[in-house]
TIBA-186691 format. One record per residue: residue in one letter; x, y, z of N, C-alpha, C in turn. Coordinates in steps of 0.1 Angstrom, whole numbers, plus 2048, in hexadecimal, padded with zeros to 3 digits. Each point is the difference from the previous one (the first is absolute). Layout:
// TIBA-186691
aXYZXYZXYZ/...
// end
This chain:
// TIBA-186691
m8CB85A8757F17FE8007FD7F47F7/e7F67F88067FC7F47F77F18007FF/y7FA7FE7F47F28007FE7FC7F1805/l7F58008087FC7F48067F37FB7F9/h7F48068027F47FD7FA7F680A7FE/t7F67FE7FA7F58097FF7F37F8806/m7F88078087F57FA8077F58037F8/v7F57F77FD7F58047FA7F57F9808/r7F68078067F67F88077F67FA7F6/v7FB7F48027F67FA7F87F47FB808/a7F58017F97F37FD8057FD7F0800/d8047FA7F67FE7F27FD80D7F97FD/l8057FA80980E7F97FD8017F77F5/d7F67F67FE8007F77F67FD8087F3/r7F98097FF7FD8087F480E8087FB/a80780580A80C80780080B7F77FA/l8017F480680A7F77FB7FC7FA7F2/a7F57FF7FC7FC7FB7F380580B7F7/f80080D80380580B7F780E7FF800/y80780380C80E8028008097F47FE/v7FB7F38038077F57FE7FC7F97F3/d7F37FB8007FC7F97F48008087F3/a7FC80C8007FD8067F380F8097FE/f80380880A80C80A7FE80D7F8801/g8027F580780B7F87FF80B80280B/l7FC80780C80880180B8017F3807/q8097FE8088027F38087FF80380F/e7F87F880780080180F80E7FA806/v80680A80980D7FB8057FF7FF80F/r7F78068067FC7FF80E7F3804804/r7FB7FA80B7F38038058017FF810/v7F880A80580080280F7F1800804/e7FC7F78097F280080680280580D/n7F880B80480280580E7F1800806/e7FE7F68087F37FD8067FC80B80A/k80B8058087FD80B8097FB80D7F9/g8088047F67FE80C7F87F47FF7F5/r7FC7F37FE7F57FD7F68038057F4/f80C7FC7FB8058037F18097F67FA/t8008007F38097F87F98098097F6/l80D7FD8008098087F78057F57F6/v7FF8037F48067F77F580A8097F9/f80C7FB7FF80B8077F98037FA7F3/l7FF8097F68027FA7F180C8057F9/a8057FA7F780B8067FA7FF7FC7F0/a8068097F88007FE7F280A7F37FD/p7FB7F97F68097F27FE80F8037FF/g80480B7FA80E80280080780580E/d7F780380980580480D7FE7F780B/v7FC7F37FD7FC7F880B80C7FD80A/a80A7FB7F880D7FC80880480C809/r80180B7FA80480C8077F780480B/a7F27FE7FE7F680280A8027F780D/q8027F37FB8017F680C80C801808/e80B8077FA80C80180780080D807/s7FB80B7FB80280D8067F2805806/k7F67FA7FD7F18038037FD80D7F8/s8058027F57FD80B7F68047FD7F3/p7FB8077F57F48088007F47F9800/l7F68058077F37F78007F480B800/v7F47F87FD7F48068027FA7F880B/e7FB80880B7FA7FA80B7F18037FF/l7F97F57FF7F18008007FB7FF80F/t7FA8098057FA80180F7F17FD7FF/y7FD7F58067F07FC8007FD80080F/n7F88098037F980280E7F47F6800/w8007F78097F57F78027F4806802/d7FE80C8087F38078027FE8087F3/p7F48007FB7FD8077F4803810802/e8058057F580380F7FE7FE8037F3/t7FC80C7FE8008077F380C8097FD/y8077FD7F580B8077FD7FF8097F4/m80380C8007FD80A7F780D8077FC/g8018067F480B8087FC80D7F87FB/g7FB7F47F880D7F97FA8088097F8/r7F980B7F88078087F8809809807/n7FC80480C80880880880F7FA804/f8007F37FF80C7F880380B8027F6/g7FC8037F48088017F47FF7F37F8/h80B7F97FF8017F37F980C7F8802/l7FE7F37FE80B7F77FF8067FF7F2/a80C7FC7FE8068007F28087F47FF/y7FE7F97F58077F47FD8068017F1/r80C7FA7FF8068007F27FE7F07FC/v7FB7FF7F37FE7F37FC8067FC7F2/d8037F47FE8077FB7F47F78037F3/d7F37FF8017F78027F47F3807804/i7FE80C7FF7F58068047F47FC7FA/y8007FD7F37F57FB7F97FA7F4805/a8097F68037FD7F28057FA80180E/l8058098087F980180D7F4807800/c7FD80A7F77F48078007F57F77FA/e8057F77F67F67F67FB7FC7F580B/k80A7FC8087FD7F780A7F680680B/l80380C8047F78078087F38027FA/q7FD8047F57F48027F97F87F3800/k8077F67FD7F97F27FF7FC7FC80E/a80680680A7FD7FC80E7F480B805/g7FA8067F67F580A80480480D805/i80E80380080580D8067FF80A7F4/t7FC80D8057FE80B7F580E806800/i8058027F480C8087FD7FB80E7FF/n80380780B7FC80F8008078097F7/r80D7FE7FF8078077F68087F67F8/p7FB7FE7F38067F47F880E8047FC/p8087F77FD80E8017FC8018067F1/r7F980B7FD8018047F280D8047FA/d80880480980F8047FE80A7F4800/g7F97F480480A7F580180980180C/y7FE80A80980980280C7F980080D/m7F38068017FA80280C7F37FC800/a7F97F980B7F37FE8027FC80180E/f7F48028057FB80080D7F37F8801/v8007F980C7F57F88037FC80480F/k7F57FB8057FE80280E7FD7F3808/s8047FE80D7FD7F58077F1801804/p7FB7F48057F28008067FD80C80A/d80C8048077FE80B80A80280E7FA/g8028007F380280D7FB80E807800/i8097F780180E8048018057FF7F2/s80580C7FA8058027F280F7F87FF/i8017F87F680D7FA7FD8048037F3/e80C8068008068037F380A7F57FA/i7FB7FC7F380A7F67FA8088067F5/l80D7FD80280B8077F88077F57F7/q8018027F38077F77F8810800804/k8057F680180F7FE8038098057F3/g8098088028078047F47F880B7F7/e8047FF7F47F78087F67F27FE7FF/a7F98097FB7F17FE7FE7FE7F67F5/k7F67F88007FC7F67F67F98087F5/p8007FC7F37FA8087F57F17FE804/p7F980D7FC7F18008027FA7F47FA/q7F67F98087FB7F47FB7F0801804/e7F87FA7F77F18008027FD7F3808/p7F88008097F580B80180380C809/w80C7FF80580480980A80280F7FB/a8058017F380380C7FA7F48097FF/s7F37FB7FD7F58077FE7F680080C/m8047FA80B7F77FD80B7FF80E808/e7F48038057FF80D8098037FD80E/n80380A8068017FF8107F17FD805/t8017F980C7F47FC80680280480F/g7F580980580180480C80C808806/t8057FE80B80C80880480B7F7804/w80C80480180A7F9805809808809/
// end
């Protein structure tokens, strides 16, 4: 068995790419425009997975954008995506500066949660051991749900 991808439907492709690529740091590795089916698929990989994703087409996040407007509900029902990062504090600071709410701050130096513009929860995990607690994260309250 081989993990291939996780598909997430997005309502606004530009807004989704601003989140997943510009703020969160994933990289686009492939795009499919389907005129007949009226949809666009954008495949994204974590920076450390790009070469493997280009070679084997996995592991990826597939953003599915349907050209005809639809309303998507239940992002929380999906569960979450999870990414391991070199510096959880640096990424959370970058996301916060990009206007993204840190729903569950990395108070423990190990785990945080944010949400995409379409309500998909994303878990951020510190690579290796937890970092020592650090402000402003250590005393920051949860915001919303994740």
